[in-house]
C-alpha positions, 0 to 999 in steps of 0.5 A: 249441571253435572253428576258430583263424583267423590274420590276417596280423600286419601288420594288427594282429590277433590270433589269434582262435577263430571260433564255428563252430556256436555262431554261428548267423548265419554259416558259415565257410570258410577265408578268408571268413565266410558268411551266408544272403544274401551272402558278406563277404570278410576280404580287401579285395574286394567282397561276392560271391554265397554259395557252399557252405560249406567242407565240411571245415571244418563237418565238423571243427566238427560232429564237435568238437560231436558228440564233446563231446555224446557225452562229456558225455551219460552224465555228465549223465544220471548226475548228474540221477539222483544229484541227484533229489530223493526223493519224500516217503514220507508226508503228514507228510513232504510237509507238512515239505517245503512248510513249508521251501519257504515259509520259503526266501528268495526267489530272486535275479533272474538277470541277462538272457542277453545276445546276441552284439552285446550282449557285443560292444557292452559289451566295446567300450564297456569299452575305450573307457571304460578308455582314452579317458575321464578320470574326473576330468574328465568328458571324453575324451582328445584333442588336445591334452588333450581330444577335439573335439566331434565324437568326444565326441558319438559317445562320447555316442551309444554310451553312450546306446545301451549303456544301451538293452541289457537291464540296463545302464541302472541301471549307466550312468545316473550316467555318462550325467548325467556326461557331460551335465554335462562337455558344458558345458565345449564350451558357447558362446553367440552373439547372434542379431540380431533386429529393433527394435520401435517402443518401441526394444526389440531381439528379438535372442536368445541362442543356445547352442551347443557349440564344436568344441573345449573353451571357455575356460578349459580350451581355446581355444574355436572355431567351433560345427559345426552337424552335431556339435551336432545329434548332441549334440542327438539324443543328449540327446533319447534321454536324456530318453526314458530318464529324463525329465532336464529338463536334457537336454530343455532342452539338445537344445531349445537346440541346436535354436534354434541350428540353426533360427536358422542357416538361411541364405537370403542371403550376408554382402552380403545377396544371395539365395543360389542355392537359398536356405535350408539349414543351413551347416556352422558358424557360422564367418565363413569358411564357404561350405557348406550340407549334406546333413549338417546338414540331414538330422540337424536334420530327425531332431531336429526330430521327436524334440522334436516327439514330445516337446514337441507344438510344431509349430515343430519338425515345421514346421522338420524338413519345411523342412530335408528338403524343402530337401535334396531340391530342392537336393542330390538326385541322378538316382541317388536319393541325395544330394550332399555340399553346395552352395556359395554361389555355387551349385556342387554337390559331388556327393560321395557318403558313406554317412552323408549317405544314412542321415540322409536315409533316417532323416529321411524315415522319422521324418517319415512316422511323424509326418505319415503322408505316404506320399511320405516313406516311399517317398523313404526306400525309394527312397534306402536301395535306390539306396544299398544297391547302391552302398555295397559292402563296398569302399566302406564299408570305406574310409570312417571307421567313424563314416560307417557307424555313422550309415549302419546306424543309419538303415538299420536304423530304416527296416527295422524299418518295412518288413521288406525285404531285406536288413534288418540283414544289412549291419550284421551283416557289417560288424560281424563283419569289424571284430571279425576284422580291426580288434580288438586284444587289449584290444578296442580298434579299430585303423584308418588307416595305421599302424593306431591306435586312436581314440575316434571309431572306437571309439565307432562300433563301440561303436554298431554292436554296440549298435544290433544289440542293442536295439530300433530304435524307441530310436534316436531 
């Protein structure tokens, strides 16, 4: 039995029951959720220091638990005595009982007991599939008919993460294969110019990528965004780790080829760019940006593929992409700016997910190279970002940003075990469950609050990430 919490109906949040003493993570006051380290207010204010839990509320919860325990204990004791098996009266009776036991059908294995975050991940995943997935096409709803690649990539990430929950892989394996197949609806190809050999042959190569919208004949196709392709590549590599599907690995490697070929040192007129290098935002002719959010995930995917294939070129590119961001976009604060323009102007905007991908890239590079500087850099960025990205800042960003941030921050924490650990992700997940979840387990954001695939996939990921081992994140 729990304490009922009513939220302002203008926020489209239904009345829910707080778990009181059944959830060991949090203590509950009338207007806030308290953890052992910080308080995460349900209001739009920033996180504050902990204070004593609201004693009357806890007293009500405790009294309720004790009352139920008092009522149930006699009945349980009686039931235990009345159903206790009788002791065999003789050696013959004992032998007969043993014979019956030998012929008894083996007990069916019990399903795994899922924790709070696993249950919530599954609820969010089911809502995502029921409300957005078009089974006949293997795609997700969007505009005008099917989603952009960006939300699709995050639905794929949510599906892969949920598949890592105990007992879920057999249930989701066919669905993952279906998503891998339907991904080809976004497939595109382009030719990377090469050189002409002495014999007159061209070294030009065909690059395979995924457009931001479904390609003809289903959709019009469009530009290929490097970060969206990298999100897909990271998940294809994770899929390969689950089922060793060669098609998934091949897809991840094709994306990596597309990213590596996009490395930009010169402009359209052949001029050397300021801070030459970096992966552009898209392959559109009018693109002017080289970004943290295209190079960080490129480094992560490169390390993933190096661990799988042991091909040195993947690790070399990962180190190059990571080093370029540190050289060109590292701020004095220890965090990373958003992008640099072709003329050298830096956009200094700070986003949680850009810090996250560089934390993850540094951690992954440390794991495969054992260079301590990578780990030190990841820890320094994490420390700066944890101080900067308060609840107020995180809640103002798209939940997709937070999902990327938490994934990488927790991945580092699994290696360093430093405070605050998973606490920020747990606080965010609890706040989202109370404030943004609708009665059908969809999550609504924006003004007016609307449930969208990108946000639903992001929350599904956050709950799943809190339920699965960090080693499965990449």
